[in-house]
PDB file with one MODEL, atoms N, CA, C and O in Angstrom:
MODEL        1
ATOM      1  N   MET A   1      23.676  36.608  -5.894  1.00  0.00           N
ATOM      2  CA  MET A   1      24.567  35.243  -5.504  1.00  0.00           C
ATOM      3  C   MET A   1      23.180  34.819  -4.777  1.00  0.00           C
ATOM      4  O   MET A   1      22.510  33.905  -5.257  1.00  0.00           O
ATOM      5  N   ALA A   2      22.813  35.432  -3.733  1.00  0.00           N
ATOM      6  CA  ALA A   2      21.602  34.986  -2.727  1.00  0.00           C
ATOM      7  C   ALA A   2      20.603  34.326  -3.548  1.00  0.00           C
ATOM      8  O   ALA A   2      20.344  33.187  -3.161  1.00  0.00           O
ATOM      9  N   THR A   3      19.727  34.875  -4.965  1.00  0.00           N
ATOM     10  CA  THR A   3      19.217  35.137  -5.804  1.00  0.00           C
ATOM     11  C   THR A   3      19.774  33.306  -6.491  1.00  0.00           C
ATOM     12  O   THR A   3      19.086  32.285  -6.498  1.00  0.00           O
ATOM     13  N   ASN A   4      20.863  33.446  -6.865  1.00  0.00           N
ATOM     14  CA  ASN A   4      20.769  31.910  -6.958  1.00  0.00           C
ATOM     15  C   ASN A   4      20.787  30.920  -5.802  1.00  0.00           C
ATOM     16  O   ASN A   4      19.909  30.057  -5.796  1.00  0.00           O
ATOM     17  N   VAL A   5      21.341  30.936  -5.200  1.00  0.00           N
ATOM     18  CA  VAL A   5      21.102  29.887  -3.966  1.00  0.00           C
ATOM     19  C   VAL A   5      19.376  29.914  -3.480  1.00  0.00           C
ATOM     20  O   VAL A   5      18.955  28.867  -2.988  1.00  0.00           O
ATOM     21  N   LEU A   6      18.607  30.841  -3.589  1.00  0.00           N
ATOM     22  CA  LEU A   6      17.485  30.616  -3.330  1.00  0.00           C
ATOM     23  C   LEU A   6      16.475  29.732  -3.903  1.00  0.00           C
ATOM     24  O   LEU A   6      15.594  29.034  -3.403  1.00  0.00           O
ATOM     25  N   HIS A   7      17.048  30.078  -5.686  1.00  0.00           N
ATOM     26  CA  HIS A   7      16.397  29.316  -6.839  1.00  0.00           C
ATOM     27  C   HIS A   7      16.911  28.366  -6.561  1.00  0.00           C
ATOM     28  O   HIS A   7      15.993  27.546  -6.585  1.00  0.00           O
ATOM     29  N   ASN A   8      18.165  27.643  -6.183  1.00  0.00           N
ATOM     30  CA  ASN A   8      18.826  26.530  -5.808  1.00  0.00           C
ATOM     31  C   ASN A   8      18.086  25.467  -5.078  1.00  0.00           C
ATOM     32  O   ASN A   8      17.912  24.310  -5.461  1.00  0.00           O
ATOM     33  N   ILE A   9      17.552  26.179  -3.650  1.00  0.00           N
ATOM     34  CA  ILE A   9      16.732  25.985  -2.442  1.00  0.00           C
ATOM     35  C   ILE A   9      15.210  25.369  -2.980  1.00  0.00           C
ATOM     36  O   ILE A   9      14.622  24.299  -2.819  1.00  0.00           O
ATOM     37  N   GLY A  10      14.929  26.561  -3.660  1.00  0.00           N
ATOM     38  CA  GLY A  10      13.537  26.697  -4.351  1.00  0.00           C
ATOM     39  C   GLY A  10      13.327  25.138  -5.410  1.00  0.00           C
ATOM     40  O   GLY A  10      12.386  24.383  -5.163  1.00  0.00           O
ATOM     41  N   ASN A  11      14.189  24.866  -6.408  1.00  0.00           N
ATOM     42  CA  ASN A  11      14.239  23.820  -6.988  1.00  0.00           C
ATOM     43  C   ASN A  11      15.006  21.754  -5.684  1.00  0.00           C
ATOM     44  O   ASN A  11      14.983  20.536  -5.860  1.00  0.00           O
ATOM     45  N   VAL A  12      15.310  22.361  -5.017  1.00  0.00           N
ATOM     46  CA  VAL A  12      15.573  21.323  -3.849  1.00  0.00           C
ATOM     47  C   VAL A  12      13.572  20.961  -3.562  1.00  0.00           C
ATOM     48  O   VAL A  12      12.953  19.933  -3.836  1.00  0.00           O
ATOM     49  N   LEU A  13      13.143  22.052  -3.039  1.00  0.00           N
ATOM     50  CA  LEU A  13      12.262  21.779  -2.434  1.00  0.00           C
ATOM     51  C   LEU A  13      11.028  21.450  -3.146  1.00  0.00           C
ATOM     52  O   LEU A  13      10.081  20.944  -2.543  1.00  0.00           O
ATOM     53  N   ASN A  14      10.982  21.745  -4.576  1.00  0.00           N
ATOM     54  CA  ASN A  14      10.197  21.118  -5.481  1.00  0.00           C
ATOM     55  C   ASN A  14      10.270  19.730  -5.436  1.00  0.00           C
ATOM     56  O   ASN A  14       9.288  19.079  -5.081  1.00  0.00           O
ATOM     57  N   SER A  15      11.448  19.135  -5.792  1.00  0.00           N
ATOM     58  CA  SER A  15      11.817  18.074  -5.994  1.00  0.00           C
ATOM     59  C   SER A  15      11.198  17.284  -4.632  1.00  0.00           C
ATOM     60  O   SER A  15      10.508  16.268  -4.715  1.00  0.00           O
ATOM     61  N   VAL A  16      11.498  17.808  -3.621  1.00  0.00           N
ATOM     62  CA  VAL A  16      10.781  17.185  -2.538  1.00  0.00           C
ATOM     63  C   VAL A  16       9.036  16.825  -2.537  1.00  0.00           C
ATOM     64  O   VAL A  16       8.470  15.745  -2.368  1.00  0.00           O
ATOM     65  N   ASN A  17       8.507  18.113  -2.781  1.00  0.00           N
ATOM     66  CA  ASN A  17       6.930  18.191  -2.770  1.00  0.00           C
ATOM     67  C   ASN A  17       6.481  17.163  -3.949  1.00  0.00           C
ATOM     68  O   ASN A  17       5.477  16.464  -3.817  1.00  0.00           O
ATOM     69  N   VAL A  18       7.366  17.120  -5.205  1.00  0.00           N
ATOM     70  CA  VAL A  18       6.886  16.163  -6.063  1.00  0.00           C
ATOM     71  C   VAL A  18       6.696  14.749  -5.637  1.00  0.00           C
ATOM     72  O   VAL A  18       5.720  14.012  -5.775  1.00  0.00           O
ATOM     73  N   SER A  19       8.047  14.510  -4.998  1.00  0.00           N
ATOM     74  CA  SER A  19       8.483  12.800  -4.523  1.00  0.00           C
ATOM     75  C   SER A  19       7.434  12.236  -3.783  1.00  0.00           C
ATOM     76  O   SER A  19       6.793  11.193  -3.917  1.00  0.00           O
ATOM     77  N   SER A  20       7.374  13.863  -2.351  1.00  0.00           N
ATOM     78  CA  SER A  20       6.301  13.095  -1.529  1.00  0.00           C
ATOM     79  C   SER A  20       4.630  13.116  -1.788  1.00  0.00           C
ATOM     80  O   SER A  20       3.764  12.692  -1.022  1.00  0.00           O
ATOM     81  N   THR A  21       4.400  13.961  -3.570  1.00  0.00           N
ATOM     82  CA  THR A  21       2.925  13.700  -3.439  1.00  0.00           C
ATOM     83  C   THR A  21       2.868  12.119  -3.770  1.00  0.00           C
ATOM     84  O   THR A  21       1.960  11.331  -3.507  1.00  0.00           O
ATOM     85  N   LEU A  22       4.288  11.845  -4.523  1.00  0.00           N
ATOM     86  CA  LEU A  22       4.146  10.629  -4.938  1.00  0.00           C
ATOM     87  C   LEU A  22       3.972   9.536  -4.290  1.00  0.00           C
ATOM     88  O   LEU A  22       3.117   8.653  -4.358  1.00  0.00           O
ATOM     89  N   VAL A  23       4.953   9.708  -3.603  1.00  0.00           N
ATOM     90  CA  VAL A  23       4.335   8.563  -2.195  1.00  0.00           C
ATOM     91  C   VAL A  23       3.666   8.262  -1.849  1.00  0.00           C
ATOM     92  O   VAL A  23       3.516   7.151  -1.340  1.00  0.00           O
ATOM     93  N   SER A  24       2.614   9.468  -2.000  1.00  0.00           N
ATOM     94  CA  SER A  24       1.761   9.808  -0.615  1.00  0.00           C
ATOM     95  C   SER A  24       0.415   8.889  -2.040  1.00  0.00           C
ATOM     96  O   SER A  24      -0.500   8.147  -1.684  1.00  0.00           O
ATOM     97  N   GLU A  25       0.637   9.158  -3.130  1.00  0.00           N
ATOM     98  CA  GLU A  25      -0.595   8.661  -3.972  1.00  0.00           C
ATOM     99  C   GLU A  25      -0.401   7.178  -3.811  1.00  0.00           C
ATOM    100  O   GLU A  25      -1.356   6.404  -3.756  1.00  0.00           O
ATOM    101  N   LEU A  26       0.734   6.837  -3.743  1.00  0.00           N
ATOM    102  CA  LEU A  26       1.204   5.239  -3.819  1.00  0.00           C
ATOM    103  C   LEU A  26       0.838   4.705  -2.579  1.00  0.00           C
ATOM    104  O   LEU A  26       0.328   3.618  -2.849  1.00  0.00           O
ATOM    105  N   VAL A  27       0.814   4.907  -1.112  1.00  0.00           N
ATOM    106  CA  VAL A  27       0.397   4.407  -0.312  1.00  0.00           C
ATOM    107  C   VAL A  27      -1.458   4.206  -0.427  1.00  0.00           C
ATOM    108  O   VAL A  27      -2.083   3.146  -0.374  1.00  0.00           O
ATOM    109  N   ARG A  28      -2.109   5.888  -0.633  1.00  0.00           N
ATOM    110  CA  ARG A  28      -3.245   5.432  -1.252  1.00  0.00           C
ATOM    111  C   ARG A  28      -3.859   4.435  -1.776  1.00  0.00           C
ATOM    112  O   ARG A  28      -4.814   3.857  -1.258  1.00  0.00           O
ATOM    113  N   LYS A  29      -3.298   4.142  -2.951  1.00  0.00           N
ATOM    114  CA  LYS A  29      -3.704   3.100  -4.018  1.00  0.00           C
ATOM    115  C   LYS A  29      -3.363   1.834  -3.358  1.00  0.00           C
ATOM    116  O   LYS A  29      -3.981   0.858  -3.783  1.00  0.00           O
ATOM    117  N   SER A  30      -2.643   1.660  -2.552  1.00  0.00           N
ATOM    118  CA  SER A  30      -1.552   0.446  -2.207  1.00  0.00           C
ATOM    119  C   SER A  30      -2.854  -0.615  -1.573  1.00  0.00           C
ATOM    120  O   SER A  30      -3.809  -0.224  -0.903  1.00  0.00           O
ATOM    121  N   LYS A  31      -2.625  -1.778  -1.919  1.00  0.00           N
ATOM    122  CA  LYS A  31      -4.030  -2.806  -1.636  1.00  0.00           C
ATOM    123  C   LYS A  31      -2.876  -2.812   0.274  1.00  0.00           C
ATOM    124  O   LYS A  31      -3.701  -3.248   1.076  1.00  0.00           O
ATOM    125  N   THR A  32      -2.310  -2.692   0.610  1.00  0.00           N
ATOM    126  CA  THR A  32      -1.409  -2.893   2.352  1.00  0.00           C
ATOM    127  C   THR A  32      -2.272  -2.069   3.141  1.00  0.00           C
ATOM    128  O   THR A  32      -2.312  -2.412   4.323  1.00  0.00           O
ATOM    129  N   THR A  33      -3.024  -1.011   2.808  1.00  0.00           N
ATOM    130  CA  THR A  33      -3.721  -0.285   3.605  1.00  0.00           C
ATOM    131  C   THR A  33      -4.419  -1.213   4.297  1.00  0.00           C
ATOM    132  O   THR A  33      -4.435  -0.964   5.502  1.00  0.00           O
ATOM    133  N   ASN A  34      -5.201  -2.528   3.872  1.00  0.00           N
ATOM    134  CA  ASN A  34      -6.548  -2.937   4.014  1.00  0.00           C
ATOM    135  C   ASN A  34      -5.614  -4.448   4.806  1.00  0.00           C
ATOM    136  O   ASN A  34      -6.359  -5.297   5.296  1.00  0.00           O
ATOM    137  N   LEU A  35      -4.393  -4.660   4.879  1.00  0.00           N
ATOM    138  CA  LEU A  35      -3.907  -5.592   5.256  1.00  0.00           C
ATOM    139  C   LEU A  35      -4.119  -5.822   6.475  1.00  0.00           C
ATOM    140  O   LEU A  35      -3.848  -6.910   6.982  1.00  0.00           O
ATOM    141  N   ASN A  36      -4.783  -4.547   7.317  1.00  0.00           N
ATOM    142  CA  ASN A  36      -4.253  -4.684   9.125  1.00  0.00           C
ATOM    143  C   ASN A  36      -5.747  -5.461   9.456  1.00  0.00           C
ATOM    144  O   ASN A  36      -6.023  -6.224  10.382  1.00  0.00           O
ATOM    145  N   LYS A  37      -6.618  -4.952   8.306  1.00  0.00           N
ATOM    146  CA  LYS A  37      -8.477  -5.829   8.639  1.00  0.00           C
ATOM    147  C   LYS A  37      -8.576  -7.514   8.197  1.00  0.00           C
ATOM    148  O   LYS A  37      -9.327  -8.385   8.636  1.00  0.00           O
ATOM    149  N   LEU A  38      -7.650  -7.577   7.294  1.00  0.00           N
ATOM    150  CA  LEU A  38      -7.285  -8.608   7.098  1.00  0.00           C
ATOM    151  C   LEU A  38      -7.094  -9.775   8.254  1.00  0.00           C
ATOM    152  O   LEU A  38      -7.708 -10.790   8.584  1.00  0.00           O
ATOM    153  N   ALA A  39      -5.631  -8.911   8.788  1.00  0.00           N
ATOM    154  CA  ALA A  39      -5.335  -9.790  10.016  1.00  0.00           C
ATOM    155  C   ALA A  39      -6.241  -9.601  11.266  1.00  0.00           C
ATOM    156  O   ALA A  39      -5.879 -10.233  12.258  1.00  0.00           O
ATOM    157  N   ILE A  40      -7.487  -8.749  11.398  1.00  0.00           N
ATOM    158  CA  ILE A  40      -7.972  -8.989  12.358  1.00  0.00           C
ATOM    159  C   ILE A  40      -9.672 -10.300  12.068  1.00  0.00           C
ATOM    160  O   ILE A  40     -10.372 -11.159  12.604  1.00  0.00           O
ATOM    161  N   LEU A  41      -9.483  -9.631  11.023  1.00  0.00           N
ATOM    162  CA  LEU A  41     -10.995 -11.272   9.907  1.00  0.00           C
ATOM    163  C   LEU A  41     -10.009 -12.816  10.343  1.00  0.00           C
ATOM    164  O   LEU A  41     -10.257 -13.819  11.012  1.00  0.00           O
ATOM    165  N   ILE A  42      -9.296 -12.523   9.869  1.00  0.00           N
ATOM    166  CA  ILE A  42      -8.569 -13.870  10.714  1.00  0.00           C
ATOM    167  C   ILE A  42      -8.444 -14.208  12.307  1.00  0.00           C
ATOM    168  O   ILE A  42      -9.039 -15.068  12.956  1.00  0.00           O
ATOM    169  N   GLN A  43      -7.622 -13.395  12.658  1.00  0.00           N
ATOM    170  CA  GLN A  43      -8.177 -13.507  14.099  1.00  0.00           C
ATOM    171  C   GLN A  43      -8.796 -13.573  14.726  1.00  0.00           C
ATOM    172  O   GLN A  43      -8.550 -13.861  15.897  1.00  0.00           O
ATOM    173  N   GLU A  44     -10.250 -13.269  14.122  1.00  0.00           N
ATOM    174  CA  GLU A  44     -11.800 -13.510  14.608  1.00  0.00           C
ATOM    175  C   GLU A  44     -11.740 -14.938  14.282  1.00  0.00           C
ATOM    176  O   GLU A  44     -12.427 -15.372  15.207  1.00  0.00           O
ATOM    177  N   HIS A  45     -11.393 -15.958  13.608  1.00  0.00           N
ATOM    178  CA  HIS A  45     -11.989 -16.884  13.075  1.00  0.00           C
ATOM    179  C   HIS A  45     -10.614 -18.071  13.656  1.00  0.00           C
ATOM    180  O   HIS A  45     -10.173 -18.806  12.772  1.00  0.00           O
ATOM    181  N   PRO A  46     -10.107 -18.190  14.830  1.00  0.00           N
ATOM    182  CA  PRO A  46      -8.950 -18.728  14.611  1.00  0.00           C
ATOM    183  C   PRO A  46      -9.813 -20.611  14.671  1.00  0.00           C
ATOM    184  O   PRO A  46      -9.106 -21.485  14.170  1.00  0.00           O
ATOM    185  N   HIS A  47     -10.633 -20.888  15.010  1.00  0.00           N
ATOM    186  CA  HIS A  47     -11.168 -21.763  14.894  1.00  0.00           C
ATOM    187  C   HIS A  47     -11.953 -22.248  13.775  1.00  0.00           C
ATOM    188  O   HIS A  47     -11.955 -23.475  13.679  1.00  0.00           O
ATOM    189  N   ASP A  48     -12.836 -21.409  12.620  1.00  0.00           N
ATOM    190  CA  ASP A  48     -13.226 -22.070  12.074  1.00  0.00           C
ATOM    191  C   ASP A  48     -12.916 -21.447  10.330  1.00  0.00           C
ATOM    192  O   ASP A  48     -13.681 -21.334   9.372  1.00  0.00           O
ATOM    193  N   LEU A  49     -11.500 -21.151  10.494  1.00  0.00           N
ATOM    194  CA  LEU A  49     -10.750 -20.221   9.084  1.00  0.00           C
ATOM    195  C   LEU A  49     -11.021 -21.034   8.306  1.00  0.00           C
ATOM    196  O   LEU A  49     -11.557 -20.383   7.410  1.00  0.00           O
ATOM    197  N   ALA A  50     -11.022 -22.501   7.889  1.00  0.00           N
ATOM    198  CA  ALA A  50     -11.407 -22.650   6.481  1.00  0.00           C
ATOM    199  C   ALA A  50     -13.169 -22.849   6.309  1.00  0.00           C
ATOM    200  O   ALA A  50     -13.605 -23.416   5.306  1.00  0.00           O
ATOM    201  N   ALA A  51     -14.035 -22.363   7.307  1.00  0.00           N
ATOM    202  CA  ALA A  51     -15.121 -22.436   7.136  1.00  0.00           C
ATOM    203  C   ALA A  51     -15.494 -20.921   6.419  1.00  0.00           C
ATOM    204  O   ALA A  51     -16.247 -20.586   5.504  1.00  0.00           O
ATOM    205  N   PHE A  52     -14.274 -19.966   7.609  1.00  0.00           N
ATOM    206  CA  PHE A  52     -14.507 -18.495   7.164  1.00  0.00           C
ATOM    207  C   PHE A  52     -14.242 -18.089   5.707  1.00  0.00           C
ATOM    208  O   PHE A  52     -14.902 -17.334   4.994  1.00  0.00           O
ATOM    209  N   LEU A  53     -13.087 -18.786   5.430  1.00  0.00           N
ATOM    210  CA  LEU A  53     -12.670 -18.908   4.039  1.00  0.00           C
ATOM    211  C   LEU A  53     -13.069 -19.257   2.703  1.00  0.00           C
ATOM    212  O   LEU A  53     -12.469 -18.925   1.681  1.00  0.00           O
ATOM    213  N   THR A  54     -14.429 -20.150   2.793  1.00  0.00           N
ATOM    214  CA  THR A  54     -15.119 -20.973   1.993  1.00  0.00           C
ATOM    215  C   THR A  54     -16.290 -20.676   1.868  1.00  0.00           C
ATOM    216  O   THR A  54     -16.684 -20.618   0.703  1.00  0.00           O
ATOM    217  N   SER A  55     -17.380 -20.352   3.058  1.00  0.00           N
ATOM    218  CA  SER A  55     -18.774 -19.640   3.415  1.00  0.00           C
ATOM    219  C   SER A  55     -18.599 -18.698   3.486  1.00  0.00           C
ATOM    220  O   SER A  55     -19.623 -18.246   2.973  1.00  0.00           O
ATOM    221  N   ASP A  56     -17.791 -17.550   3.867  1.00  0.00           N
ATOM    222  CA  ASP A  56     -17.816 -15.971   4.424  1.00  0.00           C
ATOM    223  C   ASP A  56     -17.611 -14.831   3.078  1.00  0.00           C
ATOM    224  O   ASP A  56     -16.586 -14.525   2.470  1.00  0.00           O
ATOM    225  N   PRO A  57     -18.714 -14.467   2.946  1.00  0.00           N
ATOM    226  CA  PRO A  57     -18.746 -13.891   1.777  1.00  0.00           C
ATOM    227  C   PRO A  57     -17.361 -12.966   1.983  1.00  0.00           C
ATOM    228  O   PRO A  57     -16.516 -12.881   1.092  1.00  0.00           O
ATOM    229  N   LYS A  58     -17.256 -12.375   3.102  1.00  0.00           N
ATOM    230  CA  LYS A  58     -15.668 -11.457   3.271  1.00  0.00           C
ATOM    231  C   LYS A  58     -14.455 -12.533   2.986  1.00  0.00           C
ATOM    232  O   LYS A  58     -13.433 -12.350   2.326  1.00  0.00           O
ATOM    233  N   GLY A  59     -14.988 -13.991   3.856  1.00  0.00           N
ATOM    234  CA  GLY A  59     -13.400 -15.045   3.804  1.00  0.00           C
ATOM    235  C   GLY A  59     -13.832 -14.778   2.471  1.00  0.00           C
ATOM    236  O   GLY A  59     -13.469 -13.611   2.327  1.00  0.00           O
ATOM    237  N   ARG A  60     -14.378 -15.125   1.412  1.00  0.00           N
ATOM    238  CA  ARG A  60     -14.175 -15.654  -0.012  1.00  0.00           C
ATOM    239  C   ARG A  60     -13.420 -14.959  -0.865  1.00  0.00           C
ATOM    240  O   ARG A  60     -12.789 -15.330  -1.855  1.00  0.00           O
ATOM    241  N   GLN A  61     -13.593 -13.595  -0.224  1.00  0.00           N
ATOM    242  CA  GLN A  61     -12.252 -12.170  -0.860  1.00  0.00           C
ATOM    243  C   GLN A  61     -10.529 -12.664  -0.491  1.00  0.00           C
ATOM    244  O   GLN A  61      -9.510 -12.458  -1.151  1.00  0.00           O
ATOM    245  N   VAL A  62     -10.710 -13.358   0.787  1.00  0.00           N
ATOM    246  CA  VAL A  62      -9.393 -13.200   0.810  1.00  0.00           C
ATOM    247  C   VAL A  62      -8.779 -13.678   0.078  1.00  0.00           C
ATOM    248  O   VAL A  62      -7.898 -12.887  -0.256  1.00  0.00           O
ATOM    249  N   PRO A  63      -8.670 -14.945  -0.625  1.00  0.00           N
ATOM    250  CA  PRO A  63      -7.659 -15.642  -1.512  1.00  0.00           C
ATOM    251  C   PRO A  63      -6.885 -14.370  -2.477  1.00  0.00           C
ATOM    252  O   PRO A  63      -5.757 -13.889  -2.372  1.00  0.00           O
ATOM    253  N   GLY A  64      -8.107 -14.040  -3.526  1.00  0.00           N
ATOM    254  CA  GLY A  64      -8.219 -12.512  -4.901  1.00  0.00           C
ATOM    255  C   GLY A  64      -7.477 -11.424  -3.771  1.00  0.00           C
ATOM    256  O   GLY A  64      -6.641 -10.698  -4.309  1.00  0.00           O
ATOM    257  N   TYR A  65      -7.608 -11.273  -2.728  1.00  0.00           N
ATOM    258  CA  TYR A  65      -7.223 -10.191  -1.856  1.00  0.00           C
ATOM    259  C   TYR A  65      -5.832 -10.128  -2.185  1.00  0.00           C
ATOM    260  O   TYR A  65      -5.236  -9.394  -2.973  1.00  0.00           O
ATOM    261  N   LEU A  66      -5.229 -11.495  -1.048  1.00  0.00           N
ATOM    262  CA  LEU A  66      -3.631 -11.743  -1.660  1.00  0.00           C
ATOM    263  C   LEU A  66      -2.786 -11.672  -2.408  1.00  0.00           C
ATOM    264  O   LEU A  66      -1.660 -11.176  -2.393  1.00  0.00           O
ATOM    265  N   VAL A  67      -3.860 -12.652  -3.693  1.00  0.00           N
ATOM    266  CA  VAL A  67      -3.551 -12.581  -5.030  1.00  0.00           C
ATOM    267  C   VAL A  67      -3.001 -10.674  -5.540  1.00  0.00           C
ATOM    268  O   VAL A  67      -2.017 -10.005  -5.856  1.00  0.00           O
ATOM    269  N   GLY A  68      -4.332 -10.595  -5.327  1.00  0.00           N
ATOM    270  CA  GLY A  68      -3.643  -8.871  -5.614  1.00  0.00           C
ATOM    271  C   GLY A  68      -2.449  -8.230  -5.008  1.00  0.00           C
ATOM    272  O   GLY A  68      -1.376  -7.906  -5.517  1.00  0.00           O
ATOM    273  N   LEU A  69      -2.948  -8.118  -3.666  1.00  0.00           N
ATOM    274  CA  LEU A  69      -1.323  -7.895  -2.866  1.00  0.00           C
ATOM    275  C   LEU A  69      -0.041  -8.283  -3.483  1.00  0.00           C
ATOM    276  O   LEU A  69       0.742  -7.529  -4.061  1.00  0.00           O
ATOM    277  N   ALA A  70       0.072  -9.509  -3.295  1.00  0.00           N
ATOM    278  CA  ALA A  70       1.514  -9.647  -4.042  1.00  0.00           C
ATOM    279  C   ALA A  70       1.294  -9.408  -5.439  1.00  0.00           C
ATOM    280  O   ALA A  70       2.217  -9.934  -6.062  1.00  0.00           O
ATOM    281  N   ALA A  71       0.911  -9.145  -5.798  1.00  0.00           N
ATOM    282  CA  ALA A  71       1.299  -8.914  -7.859  1.00  0.00           C
ATOM    283  C   ALA A  71       1.627  -7.402  -7.528  1.00  0.00           C
ATOM    284  O   ALA A  71       2.638  -6.873  -7.991  1.00  0.00           O
ATOM    285  N   GLN A  72       0.533  -6.564  -6.520  1.00  0.00           N
ATOM    286  CA  GLN A  72       1.240  -5.079  -6.805  1.00  0.00           C
ATOM    287  C   GLN A  72       2.543  -4.893  -5.509  1.00  0.00           C
ATOM    288  O   GLN A  72       3.241  -3.936  -5.843  1.00  0.00           O
ATOM    289  N   LEU A  73       2.954  -5.398  -4.425  1.00  0.00           N
ATOM    290  CA  LEU A  73       3.900  -5.535  -3.825  1.00  0.00           C
ATOM    291  C   LEU A  73       5.622  -5.873  -5.089  1.00  0.00           C
ATOM    292  O   LEU A  73       6.731  -5.341  -5.127  1.00  0.00           O
ATOM    293  N   THR A  74       5.077  -6.796  -5.755  1.00  0.00           N
ATOM    294  CA  THR A  74       5.425  -7.215  -6.482  1.00  0.00           C
ATOM    295  C   THR A  74       6.453  -6.167  -7.653  1.00  0.00           C
ATOM    296  O   THR A  74       7.663  -6.177  -7.879  1.00  0.00           O
ATOM    297  N   ARG A  75       5.511  -5.467  -8.119  1.00  0.00           N
ATOM    298  CA  ARG A  75       5.754  -4.505  -8.620  1.00  0.00           C
ATOM    299  C   ARG A  75       6.050  -3.394  -8.521  1.00  0.00           C
ATOM    300  O   ARG A  75       6.506  -2.645  -9.385  1.00  0.00           O
ATOM    301  N   ASN A  76       5.825  -3.206  -7.513  1.00  0.00           N
ATOM    302  CA  ASN A  76       6.528  -1.833  -6.484  1.00  0.00           C
ATOM    303  C   ASN A  76       7.829  -1.873  -6.076  1.00  0.00           C
ATOM    304  O   ASN A  76       8.440  -0.924  -5.584  1.00  0.00           O
ATOM    305  N   LYS A  77       8.295  -3.071  -6.296  1.00  0.00           N
ATOM    306  CA  LYS A  77       9.663  -3.468  -5.428  1.00  0.00           C
ATOM    307  C   LYS A  77      10.595  -3.140  -6.634  1.00  0.00           C
ATOM    308  O   LYS A  77      10.605  -3.325  -7.851  1.00  0.00           O
ATOM    309  N   PRO A  78      11.343  -2.582  -5.714  1.00  0.00           N
ATOM    310  CA  PRO A  78      12.646  -1.534  -6.665  1.00  0.00           C
ATOM    311  C   PRO A  78      13.952  -2.820  -7.646  1.00  0.00           C
ATOM    312  O   PRO A  78      14.638  -3.660  -7.064  1.00  0.00           O
ATOM    313  N   GLY A  79      13.941  -2.619  -8.897  1.00  0.00           N
ATOM    314  CA  GLY A  79      14.433  -3.121  -9.741  1.00  0.00           C
ATOM    315  C   GLY A  79      13.800  -3.969 -10.325  1.00  0.00           C
ATOM    316  O   GLY A  79      14.385  -4.899 -10.879  1.00  0.00           O
ATOM    317  N   CYS A  80      12.472  -3.851 -10.340  1.00  0.00           N
ATOM    318  CA  CYS A  80      11.083  -4.826 -11.280  1.00  0.00           C
ATOM    319  C   CYS A  80      11.077  -3.683 -12.274  1.00  0.00           C
ATOM    320  O   CYS A  80      10.311  -3.706 -13.237  1.00  0.00           O
TER     321      CYS A  80
ENDMDL
END
């Protein structure tokens, strides 16, 4: 009986391990990890945001990043 209990506990722990690995991979691949960097960049340009977004090499990447982030969040939304 103890063997069966340990086997069932092992199955549960294995499922938890697999699930946590999948979540960890999703977080690593997520575009949201750079969202804080984007917020800081925007905060650094409160008075010249239009020029930053159109002239600065980093600023010109912002629209594409936001489009990609929105697409990723939509794909990862439960039920999609």
